[in-house]
FIMINU-348698 format. One line per field, with one value per residue (C-alpha): residue number from 1; x, y, z; residue in one letter. Coordinates in steps of 0.02 Angstrom, whole numbers, plus 50000, padded with zeros to 5 digits. Layout:
nr: (NUM|...)
xx: (X|...)
yy: (Y|...)
zz: (Z|...)
rest: (A|...)
END
This chain:
nr: (1|2|3|4|5|6|7|8|9|10|11|12|13|14|15|16|17|18|19|20|21|22|23|24|25|26|27|28|29|30|31|32|33|34|35|36|37|38|39|40|41|42|43|44|45|46|47|48|49|50|51|52|53|54|55|56|57|58|59|60|61|62|63|64|65|66|67|68|69|70|71|72|73|74|75|76|77|78|79|80|81|82|83|84|85|86|87|88|89|90|91|92|93|94|95|96|97|98|99|100|101|102|103|104|105|106|107|108|109|110|111|112|113|114|115|116|117|118|119|120|121|122|123|124|125|126|127|128|129|130|131|132|133|134|135|136|137|138|139|140|141|142|143|144|145|146|147|148|149|150|151|152|153|154|155|156|157|158|159|160|161|162|163|164|165|166|167|168|169|170|171|172|173|174|175|176|177|178|179|180|181|182|183|184|185|186|187|188|189|190|191|192|193|194|195|196|197|198|199|200|201|202|203|204|205|206|207|208|209|210|211|212|213|214|215|216|217|218|219|220|221|222|223|224|225|226|227|228|229|230|231|232|233|234|235|236|237|238|239|240|241|242|243|244|245|246|247|248|249|250|251|252|253|254|255|256|257|258|259|260|261|262|263|264|265|266|267|268|269|270|271|272|273|274|275|276|277|278|279|280|281|282|283|284|285|286|287|288|289|290|291|292|293|294|295|296|297|298|299|300|301|302|303|304|305|306|307|308|309|310|311|312|313|314|315|316|317|318|319|320|321|322|323|324|325|326|327|328|329|330|331|332|333|334|335|336|337|338|339|340|341|342|343|344|345|346|347|348|349|350|351|352|353|354|355|356|357|358|359|360|361|362|363|364|365|366|367|368|369|370|371|372|373|374|375|376|377|378|379|380|381|382|383|384|385|386|387|388|389|390|391|392|393|394|395|396|397|398|399|400|401|402|403|404|405|406|407|408|409|410|411|412|413|414|415|416|417|418|419|420|421|422|423|424|425|426|427|428|429|430|431|432|433|434|435|436|437|438|439|440|441|442|443|444|445|446|447|448|449|450|451|452|453|454|455|456|457|458|459|460|461|462|463|464|465|466|467|468|469|470|471|472|473|474|475|476|477|478|479|480|481|482|483|484|485|486|487|488|489|490|491|492|493|494|495|496|497|498|499|500|501|502|503|504|505|506|507|508|509|510|511|512|513|514|515|516|517|518|519|520|521|522|523|524|525|526|527|528|529|530|531|532|533|534|535|536|537|538|539|540|541|542|543|544|545|546|547|548|549|550|551|552|553|554|555|556|557|558|559|560|561|562|563|564|565|566|567|568|569|570|571|572|573|574|575|576|577|578|579|580|581|582|583|584|585|586|587|588|589|590|591|592|593|594|595|596|597|598|599|600|601|602|603|604|605|606|607|608|609|610|611|612|613|614|615|616|617|618|619|620|621|622|623|624|625|626|627|628|629|630|631|632|633|634|635|636|637|638|639|640|641|642|643|644|645|646|647|648|649|650|651|652|653|654|655|656|657|658|659|660|661|662|663|664|665|666|667|668|669|670|671|672|673|674|675|676|677|678|679|680|681)
xx: (50000|50076|50097|50022|50130|50070|50120|50014|50006|49870|49704|49778|49855|49897|49890|49968|50034|50228|50256|50162|50017|49840|49702|49531|49517|49484|49397|49510|49566|49713|49692|49736|49618|49584|49448|49356|49350|49451|49521|49620|49564|49674|49851|49937|50105|50173|50313|50304|50146|50226|50178|50325|50399|50476|50666|50661|50543|50620|50519|50631|50477|50301|50243|50362|50415|50527|50498|50637|50560|50599|50467|50401|50408|50548|50612|50636|50748|50898|50988|50857|50884|50778|50720|50605|50614|50437|50471|50309|50261|50107|50083|49925|49807|49918|49989|50158|50249|50418|50448|50627|50664|50853|50908|51041|51091|51224|51103|50971|50794|50620|50497|50312|50269|50079|49983|49797|49705|49534|49434|49276|49266|49203|49181|49346|49257|49144|49282|49256|49070|48973|48923|48777|48818|48680|48799|48844|49030|49133|49308|49392|49541|49670|49849|49942|49812|49664|49522|49404|49247|49107|48944|48793|48691|48799|48923|49066|49239|49370|49548|49666|49826|49959|50126|50300|50341|50248|50106|49978|49812|49653|49502|49581|49756|49925|50046|50230|50318|50508|50684|50820|51003|51115|51154|51042|50888|50728|50600|50433|50331|50158|50048|49878|49773|49618|49483|49333|49235|49104|48963|49061|49199|49320|49408|49344|49510|49564|49410|49445|49628|49729|49912|49982|49935|50063|50170|50350|50372|50407|50390|50315|50449|50426|50456|50635|50592|50449|50568|50703|50592|50518|50608|50757|50752|50904|50871|50989|50847|50850|50666|50604|50706|50652|50474|50481|50560|50426|50296|50361|50365|50182|50106|50197|50123|49944|49942|49821|49727|49535|49456|49364|49522|49665|49789|49763|49838|49761|49777|49688|49633|49710|49759|49653|49487|49493|49585|49471|49421|49359|49330|49377|49538|49586|49565|49647|49788|49825|49816|49939|50072|50042|50209|50304|50196|50079|50037|49904|49788|49745|49699|49605|49500|49471|49410|49301|49220|49167|49034|48984|48798|48664|48497|48414|48446|48405|48490|48654|48632|48656|48609|48658|48825|48880|49058|49072|49114|49163|49163|49175|49159|49123|48975|48873|48873|48846|48669|48640|48655|48759|48758|48945|48923|48955|48906|48880|48864|48992|48950|49132|49192|49101|49175|49344|49337|49335|49476|49590|49550|49604|49758|49809|49820|49911|50049|50058|49981|49876|49735|49673|49615|49523|49438|49403|49322|49225|49054|49104|49157|49004|48898|48990|48963|48778|48752|48812|48667|48532|48556|48666|48578|48438|48367|48391|48498|48659|48747|48800|48697|48678|48541|48561|48435|48464|48391|48431|48616|48673|48800|48725|48873|48929|49081|49254|49207|49083|49064|48891|48941|49066|48959|48899|48855|48986|48860|48869|48689|48685|48597|48469|48470|48499|48673|48794|48966|49076|49223|49096|49056|49239|49263|49122|49194|49363|49274|49179|49323|49425|49282|49280|49467|49431|49283|49364|49537|49486|49293|49272|49132|49167|48978|48983|49150|49080|48926|49036|49144|48996|48921|49084|49101|48919|48945|49101|49007|48862|48964|49074|48909|48804|48948|49039|49011|49045|49049|49206|49261|49265|49168|49034|49060|48902|48727|48580|48411|48346|48488|48559|48751|48817|48949|49081|49255|49343|49485|49375|49409|49578|49500|49417|49592|49650|49494|49514|49338|49384|49390|49555|49485|49434|49594|49686|49558|49542|49728|49727|49596|49692|49859|49788|49783|49606|49642|49830|49900|50080|50091|49949|49777|49640|49483|49383|49435|49455|49310|49184|49055|49100|49291|49384|49571|49542|49378|49399|49334|49306|49476|49608|49739|49733|49893|49797|49681|49829|49918|49774|49764|49962|49933|49786|49897|50022|49897|49852|50022|50046|50199|50280|50119|50131|50304|50249|50126|50248|50379|50266|50199|50358|50423|50273|50295|50472|50365|50277|50436|50439|50264|50140|49990|49808|49770|49834|49770|49742|49823|49921|50105|50164|50054|50111|50276|50251|50112|49991|49927|49744|49702|49611|49700|49739|49916|49968|49828|49841|49792|49898|50039|50006|50027|50216|50216|50091|50195|50348|50250|50194|50376|50462|50314|50292|50162|50125|50099|50086|50235|50336|50362|50366|50471|50448|50539|50482|50581|50591|50768|50759|50739|50901|50920|50799|50851|50722|50778|50700|50517|50414|50289|50242|50412|50505|50605|50680|50777|50721|50828|50762|50851|50803|50905|50778|50624|50512|50538)
yy: (50004|50161|50306|50479|50635|50805|50986|51141|51317|51371|51313|51256|51088|50931|50757|50618|50442|50427|50427|50606|50523|50593|50464|50444|50255|50180|50349|50424|50586|50624|50789|50967|51070|51251|51342|51184|51124|50981|51061|50893|50728|50640|50687|50527|50524|50382|50364|50257|50192|50131|50192|50265|50210|50309|50295|50432|50574|50731|50869|51028|51124|51116|51173|51085|50911|50815|50639|50530|50409|50264|50167|50002|49895|49883|49719|49810|49954|49875|49960|50093|50172|50332|50420|50561|50703|50787|50956|51011|51160|51264|51441|51549|51472|51369|51201|51195|51037|51035|50874|50829|50673|50603|50497|50377|50291|50325|50359|50489|50420|50452|50452|50478|50565|50568|50662|50604|50743|50757|50851|50817|50981|50884|50976|50943|50847|50749|50667|50497|50495|50460|50614|50647|50786|50930|51037|51053|50997|51058|51037|51161|51108|51241|51222|51238|51219|51125|51184|51077|51172|51146|51253|51250|51405|51543|51422|51408|51325|51295|51206|51269|51175|51251|51201|51283|51161|51101|50971|50880|50923|50813|50817|50691|50750|50797|50703|50761|50668|50702|50662|50671|50676|50538|50571|50723|50804|50877|50968|51065|51157|51136|51246|51208|51354|51350|51472|51538|51620|51749|51757|51878|51745|51846|51763|51812|51836|51955|52066|52049|52124|51956|51964|51914|51731|51690|51538|51540|51571|51402|51461|51609|51749|51777|51598|51635|51790|51699|51579|51706|51817|51679|51652|51539|51383|51275|51127|50993|50860|50873|50803|50966|51072|50960|50978|51165|51192|51077|51167|51339|51269|51189|51351|51438|51307|51327|51519|51579|51732|51721|51775|51916|51977|51959|52068|51974|51812|51684|51495|51352|51216|51073|50966|50885|50892|51060|51173|51311|51446|51361|51481|51360|51303|51475|51546|51405|51398|51591|51574|51429|51520|51693|51699|51664|51713|51853|51934|51810|51833|52016|51962|51810|51911|52046|51927|51816|51976|52021|51880|51874|51829|51963|51868|51704|51582|51401|51330|51399|51389|51582|51688|51872|51892|51717|51681|51569|51387|51358|51430|51338|51395|51234|51196|51106|51271|51385|51291|51270|51081|51101|51253|51303|51473|51513|51396|51452|51263|51291|51349|51362|51474|51633|51629|51580|51742|51850|51738|51757|51957|51974|51862|51948|52122|52041|51988|52131|52288|52325|52412|52486|52315|52294|52451|52419|52255|52315|52297|52117|52065|52132|52054|51887|51902|51951|51793|51675|51732|51779|51627|51510|51493|51393|51335|51500|51409|51508|51368|51371|51250|51191|51122|51132|51235|51146|50973|50909|50943|51035|50952|50868|50920|51100|51083|51024|50841|50867|50686|50615|50477|50598|50649|50506|50417|50295|50159|50204|50296|50462|50607|50706|50883|51023|50976|51083|51008|51046|51139|51264|51316|51331|51442|51548|51586|51630|51741|51837|51867|51928|52031|52116|52170|52231|52329|52410|52449|52489|52515|52627|52530|52478|52436|52305|52242|52214|52129|52003|51963|51929|51808|51736|51691|51633|51515|51443|51411|51330|51224|51152|51094|51036|50945|50871|50671|50634|50435|50450|50622|50693|50814|50753|50768|50864|50892|50822|50900|50857|50926|50753|50726|50638|50532|50478|50501|50605|50729|50888|50899|50964|51108|51158|51170|51281|51396|51404|51361|51212|51239|51213|51072|50974|50997|50842|50713|50788|50772|50595|50546|50635|50561|50389|50227|50253|50422|50430|50311|50354|50458|50577|50602|50500|50585|50454|50349|50154|50061|50177|50083|50178|50188|50144|50180|50216|50316|50495|50574|50423|50360|50441|50564|50739|50848|51012|50942|50884|51064|51135|51000|51031|51218|51184|51071|51206|51333|51232|51192|51019|51063|50887|50822|50951|50900|50717|50764|50879|50745|50611|50709|50776|50602|50540|50671|50596|50449|50547|50633|50781|50831|50851|50746|50795|50637|50463|50304|50285|50114|50092|50134|49972|49868|49957|50027|50173|50290|50212|50341|50378|50333|50495|50628|50803|50836|50958|51018|51197|51163|51013|51105|51239|51108|51116|51306|51302|51159|51268|51416|51289|51219|51392|51462|51617|51735|51928|52037|52223|52282|52121|51942|51826|51672|51521|51367|51187|51067|50884|50820|50740|50915|50988|51159|51259|51433|51523|51688|51837|51809|51955|52053|52222|52225|52210|52052|51955|51799|51662|51522|51371|51225|51059|51096|51222|51115|50998|50820)
zz: (50004|49949|50076|50042|50015|50043|50019|50079|50080|50217|50158|49982|49972|49873|49924|49808|49808|49835|49648|49644|49550|49600|49565|49624|49577|49698|49778|49896|49978|49845|49750|49726|49842|49862|49957|49995|49821|49740|49575|49519|49553|49420|49385|49327|49243|49119|49006|48853|48931|49090|49265|49367|49527|49657|49698|49831|49888|49959|50040|50069|50118|50172|50008|49882|49845|49728|49667|49583|49464|49353|49252|49290|49442|49564|49497|49320|49351|49405|49253|49217|49047|49093|49247|49285|49416|49473|49552|49624|49732|49769|49801|49820|49703|49592|49578|49475|49423|49323|49234|49193|49085|49101|48963|49035|48861|48737|48597|48571|48616|48594|48733|48747|48912|48956|49096|49120|49197|49273|49403|49505|49593|49750|49923|50018|50163|50049|49933|50006|49975|49812|49735|49610|49491|49483|49365|49186|49172|49018|48940|48834|48733|48652|48584|48745|48877|48947|49041|49148|49211|49327|49335|49440|49429|49494|49573|49444|49462|49340|49325|49195|49151|49041|48992|48939|48805|48642|48677|48599|48714|48715|48824|48945|48960|48881|48772|48747|48602|48638|48588|48723|48679|48746|48923|48896|48983|48932|49045|49044|49175|49200|49292|49378|49412|49522|49467|49568|49426|49438|49308|49206|49193|49313|49451|49619|49699|49563|49611|49792|49779|49814|49781|49614|49586|49452|49458|49504|49683|49769|49959|50050|50035|50227|50271|50332|50409|50509|50572|50615|50705|50822|50987|50982|51084|51144|51252|51319|51271|51076|51055|51126|51012|50858|50906|50921|50758|50669|50759|50693|50515|50526|50592|50435|50323|50403|50360|50241|50183|50187|50025|50090|50182|50059|50154|50333|50381|50507|50522|50444|50574|50493|50335|50251|50330|50416|50282|50325|50462|50620|50775|50909|50828|50781|50958|51046|50937|50966|51147|51145|51035|51113|51198|51041|50893|50957|50783|50731|50868|50832|50657|50715|50837|50705|50576|50687|50749|50576|50558|50733|50756|50736|50702|50746|50612|50644|50484|50538|50732|50726|50875|50905|50990|50947|50860|50715|50739|50558|50376|50209|50035|49929|49828|49974|50074|49924|49896|50079|50076|50229|50341|50358|50271|50414|50548|50732|50801|50945|51124|51171|51042|51111|51290|51217|51110|51269|51354|51202|51190|51372|51364|51206|51290|51442|51330|51192|51295|51141|51224|51059|51002|51164|51138|50951|50987|51152|51063|50992|51168|51267|51135|51162|51349|51325|51217|51365|51482|51350|51233|51312|51480|51405|51572|51666|51799|51768|51659|51474|51390|51200|51088|50902|50810|50648|50677|50503|50471|50628|50743|50896|51019|51018|51108|51069|51084|50948|50881|50924|51048|51134|51289|51371|51534|51614|51560|51378|51374|51277|51369|51284|51243|51299|51377|51481|51470|51620|51520|51444|51625|51659|51494|51547|51730|51642|51518|51643|51755|51611|51534|51702|51683|51526|51572|51716|51645|51461|51429|51585|51659|51836|51871|51729|51787|51960|51898|51789|51942|52050|51920|51898|52085|52102|51950|52028|52188|52101|51982|52114|52204|52054|51946|52086|52101|52285|52253|52142|52187|52006|51899|51795|51606|51583|51653|51562|51520|51681|51781|51818|51818|51660|51747|51627|51671|51545|51514|51513|51699|51642|51565|51727|51800|51660|51677|51878|51910|52034|52216|52297|52396|52251|52139|52219|52175|52004|51980|52045|51907|51771|51807|51862|51747|51691|51611|51592|51457|51487|51333|51378|51459|51363|51309|51397|51541|51529|51611|51528|51420|51264|51288|51124|51109|50932|50965|50895|51062|51175|51210|51101|51168|51097|51130|51122|51259|51359|51330|51421|51560|51589|51599|51726|51831|51842|51890|52039|52092|52021|51922|51927|51857|51717|51680|51657|51528|51437|51436|51372|51234|51167|51167|51073|50942|50897|50830|50705|50636|50770|50729|50862|50792|50807|50899|50932|51004|51186|51215|51372|51342|51424|51292|51127|51172|51040|51019|50879|50744|50741|50549|50505|50601|50519|50488|50526|50640|50719|50895|50904|50834|50963|51114|51100|51138|51284|51349|51356|51434|51567|51595|51604|51709|51595|51652|51603|51752|51702|51603|51663|51619|51772|51753|51863|51794|51849|51724|51723|51738|51561|51486|51571|51532|51423|51351|51258|51179|51119|51184|51125|51228|51297|51382|51209|51198|51342|51359|51484|51550|51652|51721|51794|51947|51993|51947|52043|51967)
rest: (M|R|R|M|T|R|I|L|D|G|N|I|F|A|L|S|E|D|N|G|D|I|T|S|N|P|P|G|P|S|G|F|F|A|Y|D|T|R|F|L|S|I|W|R|L|S|I|N|G|E|Q|L|H|P|L|A|V|H|E|P|S|Y|N|E|I|R|F|F|L|V|P|G|N|P|T|H|Y|V|D|A|K|V|S|V|I|R|D|R|W|I|S|E|S|S|F|T|E|R|L|T|V|L|N|H|T|G|E|P|T|D|Y|V|L|R|I|D|I|D|S|D|F|A|S|T|Y|K|V|L|L|P|R|A|S|Q|S|R|G|Y|R|E|V|S|E|D|R|L|R|L|G|Y|R|R|E|R|F|H|R|A|T|E|V|S|T|S|E|P|V|E|V|D|R|H|G|M|T|Y|R|I|R|V|D|R|Q|G|R|W|S|T|T|L|R|V|Q|S|M|I|L|R|P|D|G|A|D|V|R|D|R|L|G|H|A|D|R|Q|A|G|T|R|S|R|P|D|L|R|Q|W|L|T|E|A|P|R|L|D|C|D|W|Q|P|L|T|T|T|Y|R|R|G|L|S|D|L|A|S|L|R|F|S|P|L|T|A|P|H|E|T|M|L|A|A|G|L|P|W|L|A|T|I|T|G|R|D|S|I|L|T|C|F|Q|I|L|P|F|V|S|G|M|A|A|T|T|L|R|L|L|A|L|P|Q|G|T|V|L|D|D|F|R|D|E|E|P|G|K|I|I|S|E|F|R|Q|G|E|M|T|A|F|E|E|Q|P|Q|S|P|Y|F|G|G|A|D|V|T|P|L|F|V|V|L|L|D|E|Y|E|R|W|T|G|D|G|E|L|V|R|E|L|E|D|A|A|R|A|A|L|H|W|I|D|E|Y|G|D|L|R|G|D|G|Y|L|W|Y|Q|R|R|N|E|Q|S|G|A|I|N|H|C|W|K|N|T|P|E|A|I|C|Y|A|D|G|R|L|P|G|L|P|R|A|T|C|E|L|Q|G|Y|V|Y|D|A|K|R|R|G|A|R|L|A|R|D|F|W|G|D|P|A|Y|A|D|R|L|E|R|Q|A|E|E|L|K|Q|R|F|N|R|D|F|W|I|D|D|G|E|Y|F|A|L|A|L|G|P|D|G|D|R|V|D|A|L|A|S|N|M|G|H|L|L|W|S|G|I|V|D|E|A|H|A|P|A|V|V|R|H|L|M|G|P|R|L|F|S|G|W|G|V|R|T|L|G|T|G|Q|A|R|Y|N|P|L|G|Y|H|V|G|T|V|W|P|F|D|N|S|L|I|A|A|G|L|R|R|Y|G|F|A|A|E|A|G|I|I|A|E|S|L|I|E|A|A|Q|H|F|G|G|Q|M|P|E|A|F|A|G|Y|D|R|K|L|T|R|C|P|V|P|Y|P|A|A|N|S|P|Q|A|S|A|T|G|A|T|F|L|L|L|R|T|L|L|G|L|E|P|Y|G|E|H|L|V|V|D|P|A|I|P|Q|R|F|G|R|I|E|M|L|D|I|P|G|R|W|G|R|I|D|V|I|G|S|A|R|L|A|I|S)
END
């Protein structure tokens, strides 16, 4: 079975087999994707009618790749007479490939080089499903280019393929008939342009003022600057340095400019299934990376405030003040077959918006943004009480408005079976998951600070602080399960406790809503054998009826989840336990090439001895990538206080000495050094 290769540039990416071919037979996720549409579903190369086999694959950057190929099967090329190099890169909206044919014989030789080309224009997250066309497809052939088009009413997409060398173009691809001198070479460059067309035939991105989208630029011109401007890390334990550097590169690869904001940059949530804007992932990732890459947070906050809910819309789960959960631009959303245009089905995103706004100001001192987004933040806080408190009991609940295609769970564990009782039953709706209450508690405390210090409204600040304190007292009474000494995963529609043992308790520590008296018991569960696998905290504990080590939200280990748990442990004084999680996750990442995976299986470490990949994980994924940075902050004990950065290292012995140079913030830039000799271990 061939492995998949990938290159990406924000929300534009290509997935192919390890010989560079893109094929949808059998149907699969390979293709060239841009803005939630697959613009290439077949891109298959042959020479003299033979398929090519990879000798080597080189990936010099996240958005370029090189394949070294020879014809035939492995047993046929002991003495290959010809080889082919495929250099491929993507930038902006184009996919470019340079083909080089090398003749290894002593005679001039004729070759027939063929590229089969097709596009199904499928929506990104529906590429694995059968698709009934409701459009009029077309193909246009000219002397040096092939255009494939897809039109459904006003929805119009096209793929245009051009070449730098003479070629025979037909409706299904391009054929080169070439002669290569002895020991010589021949090359051509093909460009695949994705096109989002208006009724007048103009590309939408040209009208919106996007930068020059011509081919030729292999990587973002600011990549080197991006890496240079980030704080420099030196650590005695090399795996941390490796994962940190990989994280910086992965963050760079996820940057993109939304169609409606061509001069702004934010992060796509993940490749391939979440190469789009998602409010939760954007906010959490910006929070995680604030001490190291702070500029992304301001753009994210501004762009998420623009489509903030203003009306009641059942189809999109929209309510006034609510922050969007997801935004897609494919065919299914254009014709309202799916609600992500945008979709507001996330109850956690809105309080987290306020949390990020406050944390951003604490790090950067950018009070202007806090004042600029005052109305958005007030509307978000108002939404919590007006629309989130469905039962009038002071808790944040969720119940989908869209009964046909809306998500059942509006928390980060959004799969249908994720919120469950210990015996496997699923509660009815509405539901109030525990971590939502922690986010609300944190948002109201932070909102109070913003109201008092920046909005000139001390009365509002007092009210928010009073509400937060009342919520904390009520929460520790209503969610606490005495028999077992842990917090319920949620409250059901009748106010009963949904008693599954889950990782969500760690988010409660991060938010600060847990009474000090309950914290030790919570930590014992988080670090005990039912939840802690040896590589990290599982999403659902062993012994729960729905536990599955390969279940997306019911037994896997999520690095982003664990990074918040580690930060919460440190907040409550459990520095040693936070260090154990950090060390385990960094070590696990080494089994994934230094990359922090979105999720991996929750098998016990003693059983498998290495972390087992989750088969459908995004790679890279934004908040998983951000986990490394929040773990670093936790280990070094970095906290902004006024104009100063407070440093309180608690570093496990294995890490040795950690040096983080040029940490940016309102204080300018500062160097931090932490040593395991000063740590709890």
